[in-house]
TIZA-988182 format. One line per 4 residues: number of its first residue (from 1); their letters; for each residue z, y, x of C-alpha. Coordinates in nm, 2 decimals, padded with zeros to 4 digits, m for minus. Example, Ala and Ser with C-alpha at 12.3 -4.5 7.8 and 13.67 -1.06 7.14 Angstrom:
residues 2
1> as> 00.78/m00.45/01.23 | 00.71/m00.11/01.37
//
This chain:
residues 460
1> mati> m00.95/05.42/00.65 | m01.01/05.15/00.92 | m01.21/04.83/00.80 | m01.03/04.52/00.78
5> ltpa> m01.26/04.31/00.92 | m01.15/04.19/01.27 | m01.30/04.14/01.59 | m01.29/03.79/01.59
9> apad> m01.55/03.74/01.32 | m01.92/03.75/01.39 | m02.06/04.04/01.24 | m02.43/03.92/01.12
13> gaag> m02.63/03.58/01.16 | m02.76/03.67/01.49 | m02.42/03.51/01.63 | m02.41/03.16/01.79
17> ygah> m02.28/02.87/01.69 | m02.03/02.91/01.97 | m01.89/03.25/01.85 | m01.87/03.10/01.48
21> arav> m01.65/02.83/01.62 | m01.41/03.04/01.83 | m01.44/03.21/01.52 | m01.33/02.97/01.28
25> lvlg> m01.09/02.84/01.53 | m00.94/03.18/01.57 | m00.87/03.22/01.18 | m00.85/02.82/01.11
29> lpli> m00.58/02.68/01.35 | m00.28/02.91/01.24 | m00.38/02.79/00.89 | m00.39/02.45/01.00
33> gshl> m00.08/02.46/01.18 | 00.09/02.62/00.85 | m00.02/02.36/00.62 | 00.10/02.05/00.84
37> aqma> 00.44/02.28/00.86 | 00.43/02.32/00.49 | 00.36/01.90/00.48 | 00.65/01.88/00.72
41> lhit> 00.90/01.98/00.41 | 00.74/01.75/00.22 | 00.76/01.46/00.51 | 01.12/01.56/00.55
45> dtvm> 01.22/01.47/00.21 | 01.05/01.17/00.23 | 01.17/01.02/00.58 | 01.52/01.15/00.46
49> lgwy> 01.52/00.97/00.18 | 01.37/00.70/00.27 | 01.67/00.62/00.52 | 01.96/00.73/00.24
53> sves> 01.75/00.41/00.02 | 01.43/00.26/m00.04 | 01.51/00.37/m00.42 | 01.60/00.70/m00.36
57> laal> 01.25/00.69/m00.15 | 01.03/00.55/m00.48 | 01.21/00.82/m00.73 | 01.14/01.05/m00.49
61> vlas> 00.75/00.95/m00.49 | 00.69/00.96/m00.85 | 00.88/01.32/m00.89 | 00.69/01.49/m00.60
65> tlwf> 00.39/01.35/m00.74 | 00.48/01.51/m01.09 | 00.58/01.80/m00.91 | 00.26/01.84/m00.66
69> tlfi> m00.01/01.78/m00.99 | 00.16/02.07/m01.18 | 00.17/02.26/m00.83 | m00.17/02.24/m00.70
73> fgtg> m00.28/02.29/m01.07 | m00.13/02.60/m01.05 | m00.24/02.73/m00.71 | m00.57/02.75/m00.90
77> fawa> m00.49/03.15/m00.93 | m00.39/03.19/m00.55 | m00.71/03.02/m00.42 | m00.88/03.23/m00.64
81> vmpm> m00.72/03.52/m00.46 | m00.84/03.43/m00.13 | m01.24/03.46/m00.16 | m01.15/03.80/m00.38
85> vaha> m00.99/03.96/m00.17 | m01.23/03.84/00.16 | m01.51/03.94/m00.02 | m01.32/04.32/m00.11
89> assd> m01.21/04.31/00.26 | m01.59/04.32/00.42 | m01.65/04.65/00.21 | m01.29/04.77/00.28
93> dtte> m01.24/04.82/m00.12 | m00.79/04.82/m00.13 | m00.77/04.90/m00.46 | m00.95/04.53/m00.60
97> lrrv> m00.81/04.39/m00.30 | m00.49/04.50/m00.43 | m00.53/04.42/m00.84 | m00.64/04.08/m00.78
101> trmg> m00.37/03.99/m00.54 | m00.13/04.13/m00.83 | m00.25/03.95/m01.11 | m00.26/03.63/m00.89
105> lwls> 00.09/03.65/m00.87 | 00.15/03.72/m01.25 | m00.07/03.45/m01.35 | 00.10/03.21/m01.13
109> sgfa> 00.45/03.29/m01.22 | 00.34/03.24/m01.60 | 00.19/02.89/m01.51 | 00.52/02.81/m01.36
113> alam> 00.71/02.92/m01.69 | 00.40/02.66/m01.90 | 00.51/02.40/m01.64 | 00.92/02.39/m01.69
117> pvmw> 00.94/02.19/m01.97 | 00.68/01.87/m01.87 | 00.97/01.85/m01.55 | 01.27/01.89/m01.73
121> wsda> 01.16/01.59/m01.98 | 00.95/01.39/m01.70 | 01.17/01.08/m01.77 | 01.06/01.02/m02.13
125> llra> 00.69/01.07/m01.98 | 00.74/00.86/m01.67 | 00.86/00.57/m01.89 | 00.59/00.63/m02.12
129> lgqd> 00.37/00.58/m01.86 | 00.49/00.23/m01.77 | 00.78/00.38/m01.48 | 01.11/00.16/m01.39
133> aais> 01.35/00.32/m01.62 | 01.62/00.38/m01.32 | 01.39/00.52/m01.11 | 01.23/00.74/m01.38
137> alaq> 01.59/00.86/m01.47 | 01.64/00.98/m01.10 | 01.30/01.12/m01.06 | 01.38/01.33/m01.36
141> dylr> 01.74/01.43/m01.16 | 01.54/01.57/m00.92 | 01.23/01.74/m01.12 | 01.50/01.93/m01.29
145> iagw> 01.62/02.10/m01.03 | 01.31/02.16/m00.78 | 01.12/02.27/m01.12 | 01.28/02.60/m01.04
149> glfp> 01.13/02.59/m00.69 | 00.77/02.63/m00.86 | 00.80/02.97/m00.93 | 00.84/03.08/m00.54
153> allv> 00.65/02.80/m00.42 | 00.34/02.95/m00.64 | 00.40/03.30/m00.50 | 00.41/03.21/m00.17
157> mvlk> 00.04/03.08/m00.23 | m00.07/03.39/m00.34 | 00.09/03.59/m00.06 | m00.08/03.34/00.14
161> syla> m00.40/03.39/00.03 | m00.38/03.72/00.03 | m00.30/03.74/00.41 | m00.54/03.49/00.53
165> aler> m00.82/03.67/00.36 | m00.70/03.96/00.60 | m00.74/03.70/00.85 | m00.33/03.76/00.93
169> tqvv> m00.28/03.36/00.95 | 00.01/03.40/01.25 | 00.25/03.51/00.99 | 00.15/03.28/00.77
173> lwvt> 00.14/02.99/01.03 | 00.53/03.13/01.18 | 00.73/03.14/00.80 | 00.60/02.82/00.73
177> vaaa> 00.70/02.69/01.04 | 01.09/02.85/00.99 | 01.07/02.68/00.66 | 01.04/02.32/00.78
181> vlnv> 01.33/02.39/01.02 | 01.52/02.52/00.74 | 01.45/02.23/00.56 | 01.54/01.98/00.78
185> fvnw> 01.93/02.16/00.78 | 01.92/02.21/00.45 | 01.83/01.81/00.38 | 02.07/01.67/00.64
189> vlif> 02.39/01.87/00.44 | 02.28/01.78/00.08 | 02.12/01.48/00.12 | 02.38/01.31/00.36
193> gnlg> 02.72/01.56/00.21 | 02.72/01.64/00.61 | 02.98/01.97/00.69 | 03.20/01.92/00.39
197> apem> 02.91/01.97/00.15 | 02.90/01.62/m00.10 | 02.69/01.36/m00.08 | 02.40/01.46/m00.33
201> gvrg> 02.11/01.23/m00.23 | 01.77/01.29/m00.45 | 01.96/01.59/m00.59 | 02.02/01.74/m00.26
205> aava> 01.65/01.71/m00.16 | 01.55/01.88/m00.45 | 01.79/02.20/m00.39 | 01.69/02.20/m00.04
209> svvv> 01.34/02.25/m00.20 | 01.44/02.56/m00.38 | 01.61/02.71/m00.13 | 01.34/02.70/00.08
213> agat> 01.07/02.77/m00.13 | 01.26/03.11/m00.22 | 01.33/03.19/00.16 | 00.97/03.19/00.24
217> lagl> 00.84/03.41/m00.02 | 01.17/03.67/00.05 | 01.01/03.64/00.43 | 00.62/03.69/00.32
221> vlya> 00.68/03.94/00.05 | 00.86/04.17/00.34 | 00.61/04.12/00.54 | 00.35/04.21/00.31
225> allp> 00.54/04.52/00.19 | 00.67/04.66/00.51 | 00.41/04.58/00.80 | 00.23/04.92/00.84
229> alrh> m00.13/04.83/00.89 | m00.07/04.68/00.50 | 00.18/04.95/00.34 | m00.11/05.14/00.20
233> half> m00.19/04.85/m00.01 | 00.12/04.93/m00.21 | 00.10/04.55/m00.31 | 00.43/04.56/m00.50
237> lrlw> 00.44/04.94/m00.63 | 00.43/04.90/m01.02 | 00.38/04.53/m00.97 | 00.53/04.54/m01.35
241> rpdw> 00.20/04.70/m01.51 | m00.04/04.48/m01.61 | m00.42/04.49/m01.53 | m00.60/04.30/m01.78
245> samg> m00.94/04.35/m01.62 | m00.87/04.22/m01.28 | m00.63/03.90/m01.47 | m00.98/03.82/m01.64
249> rvfr> m01.16/03.80/m01.26 | m00.89/03.63/m01.19 | m00.83/03.39/m01.45 | m01.18/03.32/m01.49
253> lgvp> m01.27/03.19/m01.10 | m00.89/03.06/m01.12 | m00.87/02.81/m01.39 | m01.19/02.60/m01.26
257> igvt> m01.00/02.57/m00.90 | m00.69/02.47/m01.07 | m00.89/02.21/m01.28 | m01.10/02.08/m00.95
261> nlae> m00.73/02.11/m00.81 | m00.59/01.85/m01.06 | m00.84/01.66/m01.09 | m00.84/01.57/m00.71
265> aglf> m00.48/01.55/m00.76 | m00.44/01.34/m01.05 | m00.70/01.11/m00.82 | m00.39/01.01/m00.68
269> tass> m00.11/01.10/m00.88 | m00.27/00.79/m01.13 | m00.30/00.58/m00.78 | 00.07/00.65/m00.77
273> llmg> 00.13/00.48/m01.10 | m00.06/00.24/m01.13 | 00.08/00.10/m00.78 | 00.41/00.19/m01.00
277> ligt> 00.34/m00.14/m01.21 | 00.25/m00.32/m00.88 | 00.64/m00.33/m00.75 | 00.87/m00.08/m00.58
281> lela> 00.75/m00.16/m00.26 | 00.41/m00.13/m00.33 | 00.51/00.20/m00.43 | 00.70/00.30/m00.14
285> ahgi> 00.47/00.17/00.10 | 00.18/00.35/m00.13 | 00.38/00.68/m00.08 | 00.40/00.65/00.30
289> alqv> 00.10/00.62/00.35 | m00.02/00.87/00.13 | 00.21/01.09/00.34 | 00.03/01.01/00.64
293> isvi> m00.30/01.04/00.52 | m00.19/01.43/00.38 | m00.09/01.54/00.75 | m00.43/01.43/00.82
297> fmah> m00.57/01.65/00.54 | m00.40/01.97/00.66 | m00.66/01.97/00.91 | m00.93/01.98/00.67
301> lgls> m00.76/02.19/00.44 | m00.69/02.50/00.68 | m01.06/02.46/00.74 | m01.14/02.44/00.44
305> naat> m00.93/02.79/00.40 | m01.13/02.94/00.68 | m01.49/02.83/00.53 | m01.40/03.03/00.23
309> vrag> m01.27/03.38/00.40 | m01.57/03.32/00.63 | m01.79/03.24/00.36 | m01.67/03.53/00.12
313> ravg> m01.71/03.77/00.44 | m02.04/03.65/00.48 | m02.14/03.70/00.13 | m01.97/04.05/00.11
317> rgdg> m02.23/04.16/00.38 | m02.51/03.98/00.24 | m02.58/03.77/00.59 | m02.72/03.47/00.44
321> pglr> m02.77/03.33/00.82 | m02.44/03.37/00.90 | m02.30/03.20/00.63 | m02.52/02.87/00.67
325> rgaa> m02.48/02.88/01.08 | m02.08/02.92/01.00 | m02.05/02.63/00.76 | m02.26/02.40/00.98
329> vvag> m02.00/02.46/01.23 | m01.72/02.45/01.01 | m01.85/02.12/00.92 | m01.90/01.99/01.23
333> lsmg> m01.52/02.11/01.33 | m01.40/01.89/01.01 | m01.60/01.56/01.15 | m01.41/01.57/01.48
337> falv> m01.12/01.58/01.30 | m01.18/01.28/01.10 | m01.32/01.08/01.36 | m00.95/01.13/01.51
341> aval> m00.77/01.00/01.15 | m00.98/00.71/01.17 | m00.90/00.61/01.53 | m00.55/00.68/01.39
345> clll> m00.51/00.46/01.08 | m00.68/00.14/01.29 | m00.51/00.17/01.59 | m00.14/00.24/01.51
349> patl> m00.11/00.18/01.13 | 00.25/00.00/01.17 | 00.37/00.26/01.38 | 00.34/00.50/01.17
353> vglf> 00.44/00.36/00.86 | 00.72/00.26/01.06 | 00.86/00.60/01.11 | 00.91/00.67/00.70
357> ldps> 01.21/00.35/00.69 | 01.49/00.25/00.85 | 01.53/m00.01/01.10 | 01.82/m00.16/00.94
361> dpvr> 01.66/m00.18/00.59 | 01.60/m00.57/00.53 | 01.29/m00.46/00.33 | 01.09/m00.27/00.62
365> pevi> 00.87/m00.55/00.78 | 00.75/m00.62/00.38 | 00.69/m00.23/00.31 | 00.52/m00.19/00.68
369> aigv> 00.29/m00.53/00.58 | 00.16/m00.32/00.27 | 00.11/00.01/00.39 | m00.09/m00.10/00.72
373> afla> m00.35/m00.24/00.48 | m00.33/00.04/00.27 | m00.42/00.26/00.58 | m00.70/00.04/00.71
377> vaal> m00.83/00.12/00.37 | m00.78/00.50/00.40 | m00.94/00.51/00.73 | m01.30/00.47/00.52
381> fqlf> m01.24/00.78/00.31 | m01.16/00.99/00.61 | m01.50/01.13/00.67 | m01.54/01.18/00.26
385> daaq> m01.24/01.36/00.21 | m01.30/01.60/00.52 | m01.68/01.67/00.37 | m01.58/01.77/00.00
389> vial> m01.31/01.98/00.07 | m01.52/02.21/00.35 | m01.80/02.17/00.11 | m01.51/02.28/m00.17
393> gllr> m01.41/02.57/00.04 | m01.77/02.69/00.10 | m01.84/02.70/m00.25 | m01.53/02.95/m00.33
397> glqd> m01.60/03.14/m00.06 | m01.94/03.20/m00.28 | m01.74/03.21/m00.61 | m01.89/02.91/m00.75
401> tavp> m01.63/02.73/m00.88 | m01.74/02.62/m01.26 | m01.97/02.31/m01.14 | m01.76/02.18/m00.87
405> mifa> m01.49/02.12/m01.15 | m01.73/01.93/m01.35 | m01.86/01.73/m01.01 | m01.49/01.69/m00.93
409> aisy> m01.42/01.56/m01.28 | m01.68/01.35/m01.31 | m01.61/01.19/m00.95 | m01.24/01.13/m00.97
413> wvvg> m01.20/01.03/m01.30 | m01.50/00.90/m01.50 | m01.56/00.72/m01.13 | m01.24/00.70/m00.92
417> vpls> m00.95/00.64/m01.14 | m01.15/00.34/m01.34 | m01.26/00.14/m01.04 | m00.92/00.20/m00.91
421> wllg> m00.80/00.01/m01.24 | m01.08/m00.23/m01.23 | m01.04/m00.36/m00.90 | m00.69/m00.32/m00.86
425> fplg> m00.59/m00.53/m01.15 | m00.85/m00.71/m01.38 | m01.03/m00.79/m01.03 | m00.70/m00.88/m00.85
429> mggv> m00.72/m00.68/m00.58 | m00.38/m00.55/m00.63 | m00.29/m00.22/m00.39 | m00.60/m00.22/m00.19
433> giwl> m00.79/m00.23/m00.50 | m00.70/00.07/m00.60 | m00.74/00.25/m00.26 | m01.07/00.10/m00.26
437> glvv> m01.16/00.29/m00.60 | m00.99/00.61/m00.45 | m01.26/00.60/m00.14 | m01.55/00.58/m00.38
441> glal> m01.47/00.90/m00.59 | m01.39/01.11/m00.25 | m01.75/00.99/m00.14 | m01.91/01.12/m00.49
445> aalt> m01.75/01.44/m00.46 | m01.84/01.46/m00.11 | m02.21/01.43/m00.19 | m02.24/01.61/m00.52
449> msvr> m02.05/01.94/m00.34 | m02.22/01.92/m00.03 | m02.60/01.92/m00.20 | m02.48/02.20/m00.41
453> fwrr> m02.35/02.43/m00.16 | m02.65/02.39/00.03 | m02.89/02.45/m00.24 | m02.72/02.75/m00.28
457> aqai> m02.68/02.88/00.08 | m03.07/02.87/00.07 | m03.08/03.12/m00.13 | m02.85/03.40/00.02
//
């Protein structure tokens, strides 16, 4: 059987920094593109509902924050599949590769089923957290439909991890781009009632998200099942049969990843809930600012995924020098993207926020003014955000997930969220204070995770 390792990856630690940079970019750029295309799905919803009404936009901010929090927790099993498949691929162990991917699909489906009741009764949850009753009810309308899309969305993430670990990132990119285009069309039809469809507003965006997630899953399943180079993996053959040993391994690696994801996503969820206590305009501006920095974050996330795959392969080869050299390269590339992001947030904030609002909306100037202040603070944590996600990706490549989970919980929930509340309310800094709390939480995570990776890498 031909080895799965592609020529793009340096074979050992003797490869120079230039070779590592080329390999990281060959693997990482399509992943960055796919993450940006995925983000375009959410941006499309935000822009189109922002043009529909500010109330719909505020409801989407709450609804998508809750949906994304559950989604990012559930992706722990998908992210666990990536280093495990990369490690198996480095030794051409097709059996292990197949087993962990299948059980990743099982565990992801189970999580989606457990998450459904939270979304179905989200109105009571949001109102208990102090959110406006009308906005909470509208958010629940969205989630009762969009919640069904969690099943295909999580399965898509497992298959993306499987394909990325095999360094087949081009298909991940193009399938996600096609999904983003489809989302624009279905949103246009259902939100505004075009082509004879009913005008559904927020509910239309929810239906579109389910349709797009299902179509994306279908495309990746067909690719994985029918491509001659992958057919021998027999990924879906007897998929209904449990594999308890492999499930246990994916579960043990994936749960800490999911909790780490939840800790970080929860930091931003908590910031949205705190912002909702201030007012609707602040919440809308906060949602727009989060969308802007989330787009920027996709570059770091794509490089982090590449770091996971390449670290997993290096560990599988026992290649300590290659691991350390590749880590330095991917960290440097991410810092370069971060500096560009800082410039954008500081030089073009009003332009960026204004893209999400109807020019004729009477509250547009107020929302832009609030959003500009938020982006000024967001520029501060770009370097910290880049550093923490790259360190996290490298640690996952080492299959080190339990201690980073503890670091994340402390950084975000013991420090970040309480500080956001303290600065925002008792100290009277409002929304800017909430954002400053995010900065400190991310900075602490970046420091602790980076130190842990480099200490562990020296021992390999």
